[in-house]
N, C-alpha and C positions, 0 to 999 in steps of 0.2 A: 505494499499500501503504501502511495507515496503523501510526501508532507507536502501541505500549502501552508505558507503564512498567513496570519488576519489579525486585523489590527482591535483594540480595544478601545471604548472610552473609560474608565474608571477613576472613579475618585482617589484624589492623591493619598489618603486616608488610609484607603483599602489598599491601595498598590503597597506601601509601605506596612499593613500588617501583612501583607500575601509573602511577602519578601522575608519579613520577620519570622515567620509560620514555618516559608519552606526551609530557610537556614534551619533553623530548630532541629527539621525533621529530615533535614540530608536531601532535599530535594530542589528543584528549580519550580519558581511561579508559573510557568509551560508545561512542564508535566504537574503541578496541581489541578490547574484548570483542564487539559487534558484528560485526566483523572473524574473528575465531578463530571466532566460534559457525556465520559464514558458510562458512567454509575447513571445518571439520569435516563440515556440512552436505553442502556441494559433492562432500569426498569421497566419501563414503559414496554418495550417488548416483551417482558414478562407478563404484566398486566393483561396484554393483548393475547396473548395466547392463551392465560388461565382463562377468559372472558369466551374464548372461541372454544376452548374444551367443555366448559360450563355447557353453554349455549349447545353443543353440540350433545351432552349428555340430557340434555333439557328435551331435545327435539325428539329423541329416542324413545322419551313419554314415561309413564311409570313403569313398563313391561320389560325395561332395554336389558340387555345382557351383560350389561357394562355392572359391578361388582362394585355398591358404593363403596367398599373397604378399601378399594384400589385407588380411589380419590384422598389426594394428599390434602391437609387440610393448609400447609403451606401455599398450595395450588388456589383456594380458593380466599384466602384471606392472606394476602401479598404484605409482609410487614415493609415499612419503608423505613 
């Protein structure tokens, strides 16, 4: 996957705090932002997948061959 540059306009105080946080955690502001964005995108994808699985189960009706015990609680109640 190729990398591309992007420019953000953020408050100076936030940038300063982010630099301090990054230094304390032996990383970079760039890596922090990349990680936070990836977490958000992944969380939304997991939520969509859980909804699709839930709807597929609901569509099958009460006489579904799907074992209710096979449904993980985490899939229905995504924790953020």
